C-alpha positions in Angstrom: 4.5 -5.6 10.6 5.1 -8.5 13.1 5.5 -10.9 10.2 8.6 -8.9 9.3 10.2 -9.2 12.7 12.7 -11.9 13.5 11.4 -14.3 16.2 12.4 -13.5 19.8 13.7 -10.1 18.7 13.0 -7.1 21.1 12.4 -3.8 19.4 14.5 -0.9 20.7 12.6 2.3 20.2 15.8 4.4 20.5 17.3 2.8 17.4 16.1 3.3 13.9 12.4 3.5 14.7 11.7 6.2 12.0 13.4 4.3 9.1 12.0 1.0 10.3 8.5 2.6 10.6 8.7 4.0 7.1 10.0 0.8 5.5 7.7 -1.6 7.4 4.7 0.6 6.6 5.5 0.7 2.9 6.2 -3.1 3.0 2.9 -3.9 4.7 0.9 -1.5 2.5 2.3 -2.6 -0.8 -0.3 -4.0 -3.2 2.2 -6.4 -4.8 3.0 -9.7 -3.2 6.5 -9.7 -1.7 8.4 -12.7 -0.5 11.9 -13.5 0.8 13.6 -16.8 0.1 16.6 -18.2 2.1 19.2 -19.9 -0.1 20.7 -22.9 1.7 23.2 -25.6 0.7 26.0 -25.4 -1.8 26.0 -23.5 -5.1 25.5 -26.7 -7.1 22.4 -27.9 -5.3 20.9 -24.9 -3.5 17.8 -25.4 -1.3 15.2 -22.7 -1.3 13.0 -22.1 1.7 10.3 -19.4 2.1 11.2 -17.0 4.9 8.9 -14.0 4.8 5.8 -12.8 3.0 3.9 -9.6 3.1 0.1 -9.2 3.7 -0.6 -8.9 0.0 1.2 -12.2 -0.7 -0.8 -14.0 2.0 -4.1 -12.5 0.8 -3.6 -13.2 -2.9 -2.2 -16.7 -2.5 -4.5 -17.8 0.4 -1.4 -19.1 2.2 -0.6 -17.6 5.7 2.9 -16.8 6.9 2.7 -19.7 9.4 1.9 -22.1 6.5 4.7 -21.0 4.2 7.6 -20.2 6.6 10.5 -22.7 6.3 8.9 -24.7 3.4 10.4 -25.4 0.0 8.5 -24.7 -3.2 8.0 -28.4 -3.7 6.6 -28.9 -0.2 4.3 -26.0 -0.6 3.2 -26.3 -4.3 3.8 -29.9 -5.2 6.5 -31.5 -7.3 5.4 -30.2 -10.7 4.7 -26.6 -9.8 7.5 -26.5 -7.2 10.1 -27.7 -9.7 9.1 -24.9 -12.1 9.3 -22.3 -9.3 12.7 -23.6 -8.1 14.0 -23.5 -11.6 13.4 -19.7 -11.7 15.0 -19.2 -8.3 18.0 -21.3 -9.4 18.3 -19.1 -12.5 18.3 -16.0 -10.4 21.0 -17.4 -8.1 23.2 -18.6 -11.0 23.1 -15.3 -12.9 23.4 -13.2 -9.7 21.2 -10.6 -11.3 17.6 -9.5 -11.3 15.3 -11.6 -13.5 11.7 -11.1 -14.6 9.2 -13.7 -15.8 5.6 -14.6 -16.0 4.1 -17.7 -14.3 0.8 -19.3 -13.5 0.2 -21.1 -10.2 -2.6 -23.1 -8.7 -2.9 -21.8 -5.1 -5.3 -22.3 -2.2 -6.9 -19.0 -3.2 -7.4 -20.1 -6.8 -5.3 -20.1 -9.9 -3.5 -16.9 -10.4 -1.1 -15.5 -13.0 1.9 -13.4 -11.9 4.6 -11.1 -13.3 7.4 -11.9 -11.0 10.7 -10.1 -10.3 13.5 -11.8 -8.4 16.6 -10.1 -7.1 19.6 -11.9 -5.4 21.0 -10.8 -2.1 24.8 -11.4 -2.1 26.7 -11.6 1.1 30.4 -12.5 1.4 30.4 -13.5 -2.3 27.5 -15.9 -2.1 23.8 -15.5 -2.8 22.1 -16.1 0.6 18.7 -14.8 -0.2 16.3 -14.0 -3.0 13.9 -11.1 -2.8 10.7 -11.5 -4.9 8.1 -9.0 -5.9 5.1 -10.6 -7.8 2.3 -8.6 -9.4 -1.1 -10.3 -9.7 -2.1 -10.0 -13.4 -5.0 -12.4 -13.3 -7.7 -9.8 -13.6 -5.6 -7.8 -16.0 -5.7 -10.8 -18.3 -9.5 -10.6 -18.2 -9.3 -6.8 -18.9 -10.6 -6.0 -15.5 -8.4 -3.8 -13.3 -8.9 -3.3 -9.7 -7.2 -0.7 -7.6 -6.0 -2.1 -4.4 -6.6 0.4 -1.7 -4.3 0.8 1.1 -6.6 -0.3 4.0 -4.5 0.2 7.0 -3.6 3.7 8.1 -0.2 4.0 9.7 -0.4 5.7 13.1 3.0 6.5 14.6 2.5 9.0 17.4 5.1 9.9 20.0 3.5 10.3 23.4 5.3 12.5 25.9 7.9 13.8 23.4 7.6 17.2 25.0 8.7 19.2 21.9 8.0 22.9 22.0 6.8 24.5 18.8 7.0 28.1 17.7 5.5 29.9 14.6 7.0 33.3 13.9 5.2 35.9 11.7 8.3 37.9 10.6 6.1 40.8 9.3 4.6 41.5 12.7 7.2 39.7 15.0 4.3 37.9 16.6 5.2 34.4 17.7 2.8 31.6 18.5 3.8 28.8 20.9 2.3 25.5 21.9 1.6 24.2 25.4 4.8 22.1 25.5 6.9 25.2 24.8 5.5 27.0 27.8 5.5 23.9 30.0 9.2 23.4 29.2 9.9 26.7 31.0 7.5 26.0 33.8 4.7 28.3 32.5 1.2 27.9 31.3 0.6 29.1 27.7 -1.4 32.2 28.8 1.6 33.4 30.7 3.7 33.6 27.6 3.7 36.9 25.7 3.4 36.0 21.9 6.1 38.4 20.7 9.7 38.2 19.6 10.9 40.8 22.1 9.5 38.6 25.0 11.3 35.6 23.6 14.6 37.5 23.3 14.3 38.7 27.0 14.1 35.0 28.1 17.4 34.1 26.3 20.5 34.2 28.5 22.4 37.4 27.8 25.7 35.5 27.2 24.0 33.4 24.5 21.8 36.0 22.8 24.5 37.3 20.3 25.3 33.8 19.0 21.6 33.0 18.7 20.9 36.2 16.7 23.9 35.6 14.5 22.7 32.0 13.7 19.2 33.3 13.0 20.4 36.1 10.7 22.5 33.8 8.7 19.6 31.5 8.1 17.2 34.3 7.2 19.8 35.5 4.7 19.8 32.0 3.1 23.3 31.1 4.2 22.2 28.0 6.1 19.5 25.4 5.4 18.3 25.5 9.0 18.6 27.8 11.9 20.2 25.9 14.8 21.4 27.0 18.2 21.9 25.8 21.8 21.2 28.4 24.4 19.9 28.9 27.9 16.4 30.3 28.7 15.0 31.7 31.9 12.4 29.4 33.6 9.4 30.4 35.8 11.4 29.7 38.9 14.1 32.2 37.8 16.7 29.6 36.9 18.2 28.7 33.5 17.4 25.8 31.2 19.4 24.7 28.2 17.4 24.5 25.0 18.2 23.2 21.5 16.5 25.6 19.1 15.9 24.4 15.5 13.9 26.4 12.9 13.4 27.1 9.2 12.0 29.9 7.1 9.0 28.3 5.4 7.7 31.3 3.5 9.2 34.2 1.6 7.7 37.1 -0.3 8.1 37.9 -4.0 11.4 39.6 -3.3 12.8 36.6 -1.4 12.4 38.3 2.0 11.4 35.9 4.8 7.9 36.4 6.1 7.3 33.3 8.2 9.4 30.8 10.1 8.6 27.7 12.2 10.8 25.8 14.6 11.0 23.6 17.7 12.6 23.8 21.2 14.1 20.6 22.7 14.9 20.4 26.4 18.6 19.5 26.5 19.2 20.7 30.0 19.9 17.1 31.3 22.5 16.5 28.5 24.2 19.8 29.2 24.3 19.1 32.9 25.9 15.7 32.2 28.4 17.4 29.9 29.3 19.9 32.6 29.6 17.1 35.1 31.9 15.1 32.8 34.1 18.2 32.4 34.3 18.7 36.1 34.6 15.1 37.0 38.1 14.1 38.2 37.2 10.8 39.7 34.5 8.2 39.3 32.5 7.1 42.2 31.2 3.7 43.0 27.8 4.5 41.5 29.0 2.9 38.3 28.9 -0.4 40.3 25.1 -0.4 40.3 25.2 -1.8 36.8 26.9 -5.1 36.1 27.7 -3.9 32.5 29.3 -0.6 33.4 32.6 0.0 35.1 35.3 2.7 35.5 39.0 2.7 34.7 41.9 5.1 35.4 45.3 5.6 33.8 48.2 7.3 35.6 50.7 8.3 33.0 53.3 9.3 35.7 53.7 5.7 37.0 52.3 4.1 33.9 49.6 2.2 35.8 46.1 1.1 34.7 43.3 0.5 37.3 40.1 -1.3 36.5 37.0 -1.6 38.5 35.6 -5.1 39.1 33.0 -4.5 36.3 35.7 -3.9 33.7 37.5 -7.1 34.8 34.2 -9.0 34.4 33.6 -7.6 30.9 37.1 -8.7 29.8 36.6 -12.0 31.6 39.8 -11.5 33.5 40.2 -12.6 37.2 40.0 -9.5 39.4 43.3 -10.4 41.2 45.3 -10.1 38.0 47.3 -6.9 37.3 47.0 -5.1 34.0 48.9 -2.3 32.4 48.1 0.2 29.6 49.5 -2.1 26.9 47.4 -5.0 28.2 44.2 -2.9 28.1 44.8 -1.9 24.4 45.8 -5.4 23.5 42.3 -6.6 24.4 40.7 -4.6 21.5 39.8 -6.4 18.3 42.6 -6.2 15.7 40.3 -4.3 13.3 39.6 -1.7 16.0 43.0 -1.4 17.6 44.3 1.4 15.5 41.2 3.4 16.4 41.7 3.2 20.1 45.4 3.7 19.9 44.9 6.9 17.8 42.2 8.2 20.3 44.4 7.5 23.3 47.4 9.2 21.7 45.2 12.3 21.0 44.0 12.3 24.6 47.6 12.2 25.9 49.0 14.7 23.4 46.1 17.2 23.0 43.9 16.5 26.0 41.1 15.4 23.7 38.3 13.3 25.2 36.8 10.4 23.3 33.6 8.4 23.3 33.9 5.3 21.1 32.0 2.0 20.4 34.5 -0.7 19.6 35.0 -4.5 19.9 37.2 -6.3 22.3 38.2 -10.0 22.4 37.9 -11.3 26.0 40.2 -13.6 27.8 37.8 -16.4 27.0 38.2 -15.5 23.3 34.7 -14.0 23.0 34.0 -10.9 20.9 32.1 -8.2 22.7 31.0 -4.6 21.8 31.9 -2.0 24.4 31.5 1.7 24.8 34.6 3.4 26.2 34.6 7.0 27.4 37.7 8.9 28.5 38.4 12.3 29.8 42.0 13.6 30.4 43.4 14.5 33.8 45.6 17.6 34.1 48.1 18.8 36.6 48.4 22.4 37.8 50.5 23.3 34.8 47.9 22.0 32.4 49.8 18.9 31.4 47.9 15.6 30.8 48.9 13.3 33.6 46.3 10.6 33.2 42.8 9.7 32.1 39.6 8.7 33.7 36.8 6.8 31.9 33.8 4.6 31.7 33.6 1.1 30.2 30.2 -0.4 29.2 29.2 -3.7 27.6 26.9 -2.9 24.7 27.0 -6.2 22.9 23.2 -6.8 22.9 22.4 -3.3 21.7 25.0 -3.5 18.8 23.8 -6.9 17.7 20.2 -5.5 17.6 21.4 -2.5 15.7 23.2 -4.6 13.1 20.1 -6.9 12.7 17.9 -3.8 12.4 20.2 -2.3 9.8 20.2 -5.5 7.8 16.4 -5.6 8.0 16.3 -1.9 6.9 18.5 -2.7 3.9 16.3 -5.6 2.9 13.2 -3.5 3.2 14.8 -0.7 1.2 15.8 -3.1 -1.5 12.2 -4.4 -1.6 10.8 -0.9 -1.9 13.3 -0.1 -4.7 12.2 -3.2 -6.6 8.6 -2.1 -6.6 7.9 -0.7 -10.1 5.4 1.8 -8.8 6.2 5.2 -7.3 6.5 5.0 -3.5 7.3 8.1 -1.5 7.0 10.0 1.8 6.9 13.8 2.1 6.5 16.1 5.0 4.3 19.1 5.4 6.9 21.3 3.7 7.0 19.1 0.6 10.4 17.6 1.5 11.0 14.0 0.4 11.8 11.8 3.4 11.7 8.6 1.2 11.7 8.0 -2.6 12.1 4.6 -4.2 13.9 3.9 -7.5 10.7 4.3 -9.6 10.1 7.7 -8.1 13.7 8.8 -8.8 13.6 7.5 -12.4 10.5 9.6 -13.1 12.5 12.7 -12.2 15.8 11.6 -13.8 17.5 11.3 -10.5 18.6 8.8 -7.9 16.8 8.3 -4.5 19.8 9.9 -2.7 19.4 13.0 -4.9 15.7 13.3 -4.1 15.5 12.5 -0.4 16.0 15.5 1.8 15.0 17.9 -1.1 11.8 19.8 -1.4 9.1 18.9 -3.9 9.6 22.2 -5.7 13.3 21.4 -6.2 12.6 18.0 -7.7 9.5 18.0 -9.9 10.2 19.4 -13.4 6.8 20.8 -14.0 5.7 23.6 -11.7 2.0 22.9 -12.3 2.5 19.3 -11.3 4.3 20.4 -8.1 1.5 22.7 -7.1 -1.2 20.1 -7.8 0.6 17.4 -5.8 1.3 19.8 -3.0 -2.4 20.6 -2.6 -3.3 16.9 -2.4 -0.6 16.3 0.2 -1.8 19.2 2.4 -5.4 18.1 2.0 -4.5 14.6 3.3 -2.3 16.0 6.2 -5.0 18.6 7.2 -7.9 16.2 7.0 -6.2 13.2 8.5 -8.0 11.0 5.9 -6.6 9.0 3.0 -7.2 10.3 -0.5 -7.4 8.3 -3.7 -6.6 10.1 -6.9 -8.0 8.0 -9.8 -6.1 9.9 -12.5 -3.4 12.6 -12.4 -0.6 13.5 -14.8 3.1 13.7 -14.2 5.6 15.3 -16.6 8.9 13.3 -16.4 12.4 14.6 -16.6 12.3 13.7 -20.4 9.2 15.8 -20.9 6.9 12.8 -21.3 3.4 13.0 -19.8 2.4 10.0 -17.7 -0.9 9.1 -16.1 -0.9 7.9 -12.5 -3.4 6.3 -10.1 -2.3 7.5 -6.7 -3.3 6.7 -3.1 -2.1 9.0 -0.3 -2.5 8.5 3.5 -1.6 10.7 6.5 1.5 9.8 8.4 3.4 11.0 11.4 7.2 10.9 11.8 8.3 9.3 15.0 10.2 11.3 17.6 9.4 14.7 15.9 5.7 14.0 15.6 5.9 15.7 12.2 3.0 15.5 9.8 3.7 13.7 6.6 2.0 11.9 3.7 2.8 8.4 2.4 2.0 7.9 -1.3 1.8 5.0 -3.7 1.4 5.8 -7.4 0.9 3.4 -10.3 1.6 4.4 -13.9 -1.5 3.6 -15.9 -0.7 5.5 -19.1 -0.8 2.4 -21.3 -3.9 1.2 -19.7 -5.7 4.5 -20.2 -4.7 4.5 -23.9 -6.0 0.9 -24.2 -9.3 1.9 -22.6 -9.7 4.8 -25.0 -9.1 2.6 -28.0 -11.5 0.0 -26.6 -14.1 2.7 -26.0 -13.8 3.9 -29.6 -14.2 0.3 -30.9 -17.2 -0.2 -28.6 -18.9 2.9 -29.9 -18.2 1.9 -33.5 -19.6 -1.6 -32.9 -22.7 -0.2 -31.2 -23.4 2.1 -34.1 -23.0 -0.7 -36.6 -25.3 -2.9 -34.6 -28.0 -0.2 -34.4 -27.8 0.4 -38.2 -28.0 -3.3 -39.1 -30.9 -4.0 -36.7 -32.8 -0.9 -38.0 -32.4 -2.0 -41.6 -33.3 -5.6 -40.9 -36.4 -4.7 -38.8 -37.6 -2.4 -41.6 -37.2 -5.1 -44.2 -38.9 -7.7 -42.0 -41.8 -5.4 -41.4 -42.1 -5.0 -45.2 -42.2 -8.8 -45.5 -44.8 -9.1 -42.8 -47.0 -6.4 -44.3 -46.9 -7.7 -47.8 -47.5 -11.3 -46.6 -50.7 -10.1 -44.8 -51.9 -8.5 -48.1 -50.9 -11.7 -50.0 -52.8 -13.8 -47.4 -56.0 -11.9 -48.2 -55.6 -12.7 -51.9 -55.0 -16.4 -51.5 -58.1 -18.6 -51.9 -57.0 -22.1 -50.7 -56.1 -23.1 -47.2 -52.8 -24.6 -48.0 -51.5 -21.3 -49.6 -52.9 -19.4 -46.6 -50.9 -21.8 -44.3 -47.7 -21.0 -46.2 -48.4 -17.3 -45.9 -49.0 -17.6 -42.2 -45.8 -19.5 -41.8 -43.9 -16.7 -43.6 -45.6 -14.1 -41.5 -44.8 -16.0 -38.3 -41.1 -16.3 -39.3 -40.9 -12.6 -40.0 -42.5 -11.8 -36.6 -40.0 -14.2 -34.9 -37.1 -12.6 -36.8 -38.2 -9.2 -35.5 -38.2 -10.6 -32.0 -34.7 -12.0 -32.6 -33.5 -8.5 -33.5 -34.8 -7.3 -30.1 -32.9 -10.1 -28.4 -29.8 -9.1 -30.3 -30.2 -5.6 -29.1 -30.3 -6.8 -25.5 -27.3 -9.1 -26.0 -25.4 -6.2 -27.6 -26.2 -3.9 -24.6 -24.9 -6.6 -22.2 -21.7 -7.2 -24.1 -20.9 -3.5 -24.7 -21.9 -2.3 -21.3 -18.8 -1.9 -19.0 -19.3 -1.8 -15.2 -22.8 -0.4 -15.4 -24.1 0.6 -12.0 -27.1 -1.3 -10.6 -30.0 0.7 -9.1 -33.2 -0.3 -7.3 -35.8 -1.5 -9.9 -39.5 -2.3 -9.2 -40.0 -6.0 -9.7 -43.8 -5.6 -10.0 -43.5 -2.8 -12.7 -41.0 -4.8 -14.8 -42.7 -8.2 -14.6 -46.3 -6.8 -15.1 -45.2 -4.7 -18.1 -43.7 -7.8 -19.8 -46.8 -9.9 -19.1 -49.0 -7.3 -20.7 -46.6 -6.9 -23.7 -46.4 -10.6 -24.4 -50.2 -11.1 -24.1 -50.7 -8.3 -26.7 -48.0 -9.6 -29.1 -48.8 -13.3 -29.1 -52.1 -14.6 -30.6 -52.2 -18.0 -28.8 -51.2 -17.4 -25.3 -53.1 -17.2 -22.0 -51.1 -15.8 -19.1 -52.4 -16.0 -15.5 -50.9 -14.6 -12.4 -51.1 -16.8 -9.2 -51.7 -14.3 -6.4 -50.2 -10.9 -6.4 -46.8 -9.8 -7.5 -44.8 -8.5 -4.5 -44.1 -4.7 -4.5 -40.3 -5.1 -3.9 -37.2 -3.6 -5.5 -34.1 -5.5 -6.7 -30.7 -4.2 -7.7 -30.6 -4.4 -11.5 -30.6 -2.1 -14.5 -32.9 -1.4 -17.5 -32.2 -4.8 -19.0 -34.2 -6.5 -16.2 -37.2 -6.4 -18.5 -35.3 -8.6 -21.0 -35.1 -11.4 -18.4 -38.9 -11.7 -18.1 -39.6 -11.0 -21.8 -37.3 -13.8 -22.9 -38.7 -16.3 -20.4 -42.4 -15.4 -21.2 -41.7 -15.5 -25.0 -39.8 -18.8 -24.7 -42.9 -20.3 -22.9 -45.0 -19.4 -26.0 -42.6 -20.0 -28.9 -41.5 -23.5 -27.8 -45.1 -24.6 -26.8 -46.7 -27.4 -28.9 -50.2 -26.8 -27.7 -52.8 -24.9 -29.6 -53.1 -22.4 -26.7 -49.9 -21.8 -24.6 -51.0 -21.6 -21.0 -48.5 -19.7 -18.9 -48.7 -19.2 -15.1 -46.7 -16.6 -13.3 -46.1 -16.6 -9.5 -43.8 -14.6 -7.2 -43.0 -14.6 -3.5 -40.5 -13.1 -1.1 -38.5 -15.2 1.5 -35.4 -14.4 3.6 -34.2 -11.4 1.6 -34.8 -12.9 -1.9 -37.7 -12.8 -4.3 -38.5 -15.8 -6.4 -40.4 -15.6 -9.8 -41.8 -18.8 -11.4 -42.9 -18.9 -15.0 -44.7 -22.3 -15.8 -46.0 -23.5 -19.2 -47.9 -26.4 -20.5 -45.4 -27.1 -23.3 -43.5 -30.3 -24.1 -41.0 -29.8 -21.2 -37.2 -30.2 -21.2 -35.3 -33.4 -20.7 -33.2 -33.7 -17.5 -30.0 -34.1 -19.4 -30.7 -30.9 -21.3 -31.7 -28.6 -18.4 -28.2 -27.3 -17.7 -27.2 -26.9 -21.3 -30.1 -24.6 -22.4 -28.5 -21.6 -20.6 -25.3 -22.0 -22.5 -24.3 -19.6 -25.3 -25.8 -20.6 -28.7 -27.8 -23.6 -27.2 -31.1 -24.2 -28.9 -34.1 -26.2 -27.7 -35.5 -29.2 -29.6 -37.2 -28.4 -32.8 -36.1 -24.7 -32.3 -35.7 -22.2 -35.0 -34.4 -19.6 -32.6 -30.8 -18.2 -32.2 -30.2 -20.0 -28.9 -29.1 -16.7 -27.2 -32.3 -15.8 -25.3 -31.8 -18.1 -22.3 -28.0 -17.4 -22.4 -28.9 -13.7 -22.1 -31.3 -14.5 -19.2 -28.5 -16.4 -17.3 -25.9 -13.7 -18.0 -28.2 -10.9 -16.7 -29.4 -12.8 -13.6 -25.8 -13.7 -12.7 -24.9 -10.0 -13.0 -27.7 -9.1 -10.6 -26.4 -11.5 -8.0 -29.2 -14.0 -8.5 -29.8 -17.5 -9.9 -32.0 -19.1 -12.6 -32.9 -22.7 -13.2 -35.6 -24.9 -14.8 -37.9 -27.5 -13.2 -40.6 -29.9 -14.5 -44.2 -28.8 -14.5 -47.1 -31.1 -13.7 -48.6 -32.7 -15.6 -46.6 -31.4 -18.5 -44.3 -28.5 -19.4 -41.6 -26.8 -17.5 -41.1 -24.1 -14.9 -38.4 -21.4 -15.2 -37.4 -20.0 -11.8 -35.6 -16.7 -11.3 -34.3 -15.8 -7.8 -33.0 -12.3 -7.1 -31.8 -10.6 -3.9 -34.1 -7.9 -2.6 -32.6 -4.4 -2.4 -32.2 -3.0 1.1 
């Protein structure tokens, strides 16, 4: 969040914390990269400088906020890329409308492709900023989608809020209270009788009727909330002013209320101040304790105006100068002068107090924000004869509020630009925040959704119930929840598929439980995946049928060639027959390799599991020895009894390497030596042969797809398959020279913990 805050700004927890918390949380947690560009210079030759980026932008680009802040695209990305980026920014500024485009950029974090959306921010008729939201589509282009989890849980807790909570069972009139409710009245919780009658006895008799009327009106459905201000008896026997706010949260099948919840707020100090203001006829010198607060008094009888020294200082007027009522009003900013004149006229005519925040222009021609408070003074006949008031310089606070409001508007604009559904709901299912994408799904605007309950907004009742259960589960458990797939029926009746992440959240000041959600529409992706799965199944079936038929025919060739070999009398003819038989056998091996390659290509995100290296390697050694006539395989030492993270295709790695050592061997007997050892969390398997070896300039190429060895009649996919599988298992494979002749294939795999 700090990256979003202006330098040297001081947060004011009394101003806008809730909205700022929601917006900044959503901004920081957004999966898409968000950035803010300052537009400087004139309209003909604007200069663009990066101002802000969110955490996703920094992570995806590999560029920190410190590295990007204040730089132009050319300074950051170079002339060629920077010029292309600036051209899009310029197009957005010239059109003064949101634009969308795709781009590919070479960044410190690697080359990435983006779908970018730019929106201009217009102030006083000029574009001063550009807001960008960029979605990383690099992995999408490779048909691999990764769900970005929201990693940071927002924790906004209000310590010492001292909010009393009550929960009323209207069927039994039993009421549960929390500790703060009891402590507010000077009691411990066990001293409070949990019943409505006991609560009513604590309410001041003069206030009880108004409280009951407000409560009855709400229970009858006439008001959205029950609200009342009343006095309650404390443990010491005195009275304390309470603000009571509640709501019926459950009704029976007939619509009768059965449960209500609410809060008590201690407003005794505020009420006391109000009574003091009503009684106050004069201001004492206590106001002089603050250099920014002063008092003033108007006497309408002699038409005089008296200022304290602090008021003179705020207006930057010498304290020895005299001022009258007209002079005092003349100091107000021209745009605010009508407001103060109307307020003062109502005070004189109707005895109406005022409390305003307005601008003045000081004697030094500086604009300041002030808070001016006035109470009328009456004579014995009830006529207004003057006014007494306070005057406070609030310039710093107002400037901070305006900066905060500007930031809040920028954050809101960014959230509304996000194409995914972003929302915040409280425990009752009421929307506290809904972005444009959420509103569009329900055929409404954000303003029509915010403040409404989920049941009022969501068109499909089943959707509402399902979403509600997920929300409550997150709130109750205090743990985030990821919903890989859920359906939403839109306002048009269309069913959409969403991938949703929800995290627990607490509203500041009220300490209210809520849930923050981020949902991505993956309907088209799911349809594509289903189509791809159908094509994959069809291809797999075709491959199985073709391999089955080919192997059957090759076995026929091999069998009849063996019969033919027995009938041939001369050596030359027998050699030809043996060649045919060998080719048939090799072709059968090729179909086995084709099966392995097909399994690799058609397998999507197969989970790895612990596999015994000794079992897989020993099994393939025995298999190759039994299948090949001219091979002698020896094992140097023992094969370690370790497990590696792999799958059932691990056997294909060793089978291809062992077979390769025999097939490509020019000796009468292929001598193959196998060795294995464990070191520093990895196991290394070496397969050495006495064949012709591999030239240095060919060692890297043999693992490429379709690459064949010298004098090879094979397909060239065996070693490519080995390399593909070993990479998938997180290992490495390479070839070295053997002494005195031949080569050594080395496979290195991480040992499973």
